C-alpha positions in Angstrom: -76.4 -0.6 16.7 -74.4 -3.4 18.9 -76.2 -6.5 18.1 -73.3 -8.5 20.0 -76.2 -11.0 20.9 -76.1 -12.3 17.1 -75.7 -15.7 16.4 -72.8 -15.1 14.3 -70.8 -13.5 17.0 -69.2 -14.2 20.7 -67.6 -11.2 22.4 -64.6 -12.2 24.8 -61.7 -9.5 25.8 -58.1 -10.8 25.7 -56.2 -12.4 23.2 -55.7 -15.8 22.1 -52.6 -16.3 20.3 -51.8 -19.5 18.1 -48.5 -20.4 17.0 -47.5 -18.7 13.6 -47.7 -21.4 11.1 -47.6 -19.1 7.6 -45.0 -20.5 5.2 -44.2 -17.7 2.6 -42.6 -18.5 -0.7 -40.1 -15.3 -1.9 -41.5 -13.4 -4.6 -40.2 -10.6 -6.5 -42.1 -7.4 -5.8 -44.8 -6.9 -8.3 -47.1 -4.0 -9.0 -50.3 -5.7 -10.7 -54.3 -4.6 -9.7 -56.3 -7.4 -8.2 -53.1 -10.0 -7.8 -54.3 -13.3 -5.7 -51.0 -14.2 -3.4 -51.8 -17.8 -1.8 -50.5 -19.3 1.6 -50.4 -22.1 3.3 -53.1 -22.7 5.9 -54.6 -25.5 7.9 -57.0 -27.6 5.8 -56.2 -25.6 2.9 -54.7 -22.3 0.9 -55.5 -18.7 2.2 -55.9 -16.2 -0.9 -55.3 -12.5 -0.6 -56.3 -10.0 -2.9 -55.5 -6.3 -2.9 -58.2 -4.1 -4.7 -57.7 -0.2 -3.6 -56.8 2.0 -1.3 -57.1 0.2 2.1 -59.6 -2.9 0.4 -58.4 -6.5 1.0 -60.1 -9.5 -0.2 -59.0 -12.8 2.0 -60.7 -16.3 1.1 -60.2 -19.5 3.0 -62.1 -22.7 2.7 -64.9 -21.2 0.8 -65.4 -18.3 3.4 -64.9 -14.6 2.0 -63.8 -11.4 4.3 -63.6 -8.1 2.6 -61.7 -5.0 4.3 -62.5 -1.6 3.8 -64.4 -2.5 0.2 -64.3 0.7 -1.9 -66.0 1.1 -5.3 -63.4 3.1 -6.9 -62.0 -0.4 -7.8 -63.5 -3.0 -10.1 -65.5 -5.3 -8.0 -67.0 -7.1 -10.9 -64.6 -10.2 -9.9 -65.1 -10.4 -6.3 -66.6 -13.2 -4.3 -69.8 -12.1 -1.9 -68.7 -11.6 1.7 -69.3 -13.9 4.8 -67.7 -10.8 6.7 -66.6 -7.3 6.0 -64.5 -5.4 8.4 -64.6 -1.7 8.4 -61.6 0.4 9.8 -62.9 3.7 9.5 -65.8 6.0 8.3 -64.6 8.1 5.7 -66.1 6.9 2.1 -62.6 5.3 1.1 -63.2 3.0 4.0 -67.1 2.9 4.2 -69.1 2.5 1.3 -72.4 1.3 2.0 -73.7 0.6 -1.3 -70.6 -1.6 -2.0 -71.4 -3.4 1.4 -74.8 -4.3 0.1 -73.8 -5.5 -3.1 -71.3 -7.7 -1.3 -72.8 -9.2 1.5 -74.2 -12.7 1.3 -77.6 -13.6 3.5 -76.5 -13.6 7.5 -73.0 -12.2 6.9 -71.7 -10.0 9.5 -70.0 -6.4 9.1 -68.2 -5.0 11.8 -67.7 -1.5 12.4 -65.3 0.8 14.9 -68.4 3.3 15.7 -72.2 3.9 16.4 -73.4 6.8 14.3 -73.7 8.8 17.8 -69.9 8.6 18.0 -68.6 9.0 14.7 -66.3 11.9 13.5 -68.5 14.0 11.6 -71.9 13.6 10.1 -70.5 11.9 6.7 -69.3 8.9 8.8 -72.5 8.9 11.1 -74.6 9.1 7.6 -72.2 6.2 6.1 -72.9 3.9 9.4 -76.5 4.3 9.4 -76.8 3.1 5.9 -75.3 -0.1 7.2 -78.3 -1.8 9.4 -77.4 -4.7 11.6 -73.6 -3.6 11.7 -71.4 -4.9 15.1 -69.4 -2.2 16.8 -66.2 -3.5 17.9 -64.2 -1.1 20.7 -60.5 -0.9 20.8 -59.3 -3.9 22.3 -61.9 -6.1 22.1 -61.9 -9.6 20.2 -64.8 -11.4 18.5 -65.1 -15.2 17.6 -67.2 -15.0 14.3 -68.8 -18.3 12.5 -69.0 -17.5 9.2 -71.9 -18.6 7.2 -69.9 -21.0 5.3 -70.3 -24.8 6.1 -67.4 -26.0 7.4 -65.4 -23.1 7.9 -64.0 -23.0 11.7 -64.9 -19.5 13.8 -62.7 -16.6 12.9 -61.0 -14.7 15.6 -61.0 -10.9 15.0 -59.2 -8.8 17.3 -60.1 -4.9 17.2 -56.4 -2.5 17.8 -56.5 1.1 18.3 -55.4 2.9 15.1 -54.7 6.9 15.6 -52.3 9.7 14.9 -49.6 10.4 17.8 -48.1 13.8 16.2 -49.5 16.7 18.2 -52.2 18.9 17.0 -55.2 18.1 15.5 -55.3 14.4 14.6 -56.9 13.3 11.3 -57.3 10.0 13.2 -58.3 10.5 16.7 -58.1 7.7 19.4 -60.8 5.5 19.5 -62.4 6.3 16.3 -61.0 3.4 14.0 -59.7 -0.3 14.5 -56.9 -2.0 13.0 -57.7 -5.5 13.1 -56.0 -8.7 13.6 -57.8 -12.1 11.6 -56.7 -14.9 12.7 -57.5 -18.3 10.5 -56.1 -21.2 9.0 -53.6 -20.7 11.9 -52.6 -17.6 10.3 -52.5 -13.8 12.0 -53.0 -11.4 9.3 -52.8 -7.9 10.8 -54.5 -5.3 8.6 -53.6 -2.1 10.6 -55.6 0.7 9.1 -54.8 4.2 9.2 -52.8 4.8 12.2 -49.1 5.7 13.4 -47.2 3.4 15.2 -48.8 3.4 18.2 -48.2 1.5 21.5 -51.0 -1.0 20.8 -49.6 -1.4 17.4 -45.8 -2.4 18.8 -47.8 -5.1 21.3 -49.5 -7.2 18.4 -47.8 -10.9 18.6 -47.0 -13.5 16.5 -48.1 -11.2 13.2 -47.4 -13.4 9.7 -48.8 -11.0 7.5 -48.8 -7.2 8.0 -50.8 -4.4 5.9 -49.0 -1.3 7.1 -50.2 2.3 6.0 -48.3 5.3 4.8 -50.8 7.9 5.6 -49.4 10.3 2.9 -49.2 12.9 2.2 -50.4 13.9 5.8 -47.2 13.3 7.4 -48.6 10.3 9.5 -46.7 7.2 9.2 -44.1 8.2 6.7 -42.2 5.5 4.5 -39.1 5.1 7.2 -41.3 5.3 10.0 -43.5 2.4 8.3 -40.5 0.2 8.1 -39.0 0.7 11.4 -42.8 -0.3 12.8 -42.5 -3.2 10.3 -39.2 -4.7 11.9 -40.6 -4.4 15.0 -43.5 -6.5 14.2 -41.3 -8.7 12.4 -44.2 -10.4 10.2 -42.9 -13.0 7.3 -44.5 -10.8 4.7 -45.8 -7.2 4.6 -47.7 -5.0 2.2 -47.4 -1.4 2.2 -50.7 0.1 1.5 -52.8 3.5 1.8 -50.2 5.5 0.2 -52.1 7.6 -2.1 -50.1 7.5 -4.9 -47.1 8.6 -3.1 -43.5 7.5 -3.5 -42.9 4.4 -0.9 -39.1 3.7 -2.4 -37.7 4.4 1.1 -40.2 2.0 2.8 -39.0 -0.7 -0.1 -35.0 0.0 0.7 -35.3 0.1 4.5 -36.1 -3.4 4.6 -34.3 -4.7 1.2 -32.4 -7.5 2.2 -33.9 -8.4 5.5 -35.7 -11.6 6.5 -39.2 -9.8 6.2 -40.5 -10.1 2.2 -42.0 -6.6 0.9 -45.1 -7.2 -1.6 -45.8 -4.0 -3.4 -49.1 -3.9 -5.2 -50.9 -1.3 -7.4 -53.4 0.1 -4.8 -54.4 3.2 -6.7 -55.6 1.6 -10.1 -58.0 4.3 -12.5 -61.2 4.8 -11.0 -63.9 2.4 -11.7 -66.4 3.8 -14.4 
């Protein structure tokens, strides 16, 4: 399941770190389903649309990236995908039917595991339902040539995401990926469901951060998520994956500081 020789991808270890260029207007926190935010990028704007849970749509120069699309949300207004990034194998991150609906011809899907290495049979079954997916290991880097004409290659870096709390983990090391996506001179870190691991703390030059609160499981609670956000020092942070639990402590911990917090409604009513 590792078709790394695909014409759309080139694999490389190590990092390329372009200078951060994102300029962000300060907006009051909102709680609106599917609200699109716009950021300036080289050659044109970068548009980011939250959907549900950990699902995000990113648009740049006509190219579209989806992260963890999940059919609990209404995807009728979503744009077809040139690239889909999957952080983990549970059903709220890996939705094969929706992936098939969103994919353009010759588009790329990146997943964190082979079926043989999935955490459980459910994850293995879902992975087998995404034929031709590219598997990225923690620490690897891909240059993905998107299908849209005129769009530069996108750099995707896989960052380890896992639990630190002792005992049986919900997310073991090596099972999932966060992703740093670099496009338009802007670095967007979609960290997946993780605690503030050494690998996460080592990520540099983050412009836009999506930070999880794995509630109610006690991994990355709001205050810890805020501390991790301060370490990474993005211009903007979106708290996500908090399972409809209160995140007031996260917002309050960052209030008045240089990092803008953008709160969105990540848990709309289930899509009928």
